[in-house]
N, C-alpha and C positions, 0 to 999 in steps of 0.2 A: 509535511504531513498536514492534511486539512481534515478536521472532524466536522461533521454536519449533523444537525438534529433531524428527527423525523418531521416530515411535513405531510400535508394531505395527499401529496402526489408521490412521495418517495420515502423510503425507510431511512433511519439513521445510518450513518456509515463513516468510512474513513477513505480518503484519497491520499495516496502517496505519489507525489510528483517528483520526477527526476529530470535531470538535464538531458537534452537531446544528445544522443551518441553515447550515453552512459551504458555500461555493461550490465544489463538487467540480471544476468545470472549471478554476478558478483554481488549486486545489491540484495538479491533474494537471500543469498547465503549469509550476508552480514546481518540482515534483519532477522533471519531465522535463528542465528546464533545468539542474538541479544535483542529481542523485540522490545524489552523494557526501556532500552536506550532511546527509543522513539515514542515511549509512552503507550506501547501496545501490550496487551496481555497475550499469552500464548494462544488463547482461544480466538482473539481478534486476528492474530497473524494467520492462524489456520483457516480463517474464513475469508481471507483476502482472495480476490480474483485478479490475476495479473494480466493486463492487457498489453499487447505488443502493437505498436504503430508500424505500419508498413514503411520500409526504407524508401527514401525519396530518390 
């Protein structure tokens, strides 16, 4: 997990980086069950946008 501060060009935010090939559904479920384990509040979890990379 990478937290970044607000800049002139972008808002503050959080990136969650996962290994290629990881099951994103399982990850989302684990994070939803206990966002605090990653230092996320429930509000931060609810605001996450999950991006899926195309399969190679």
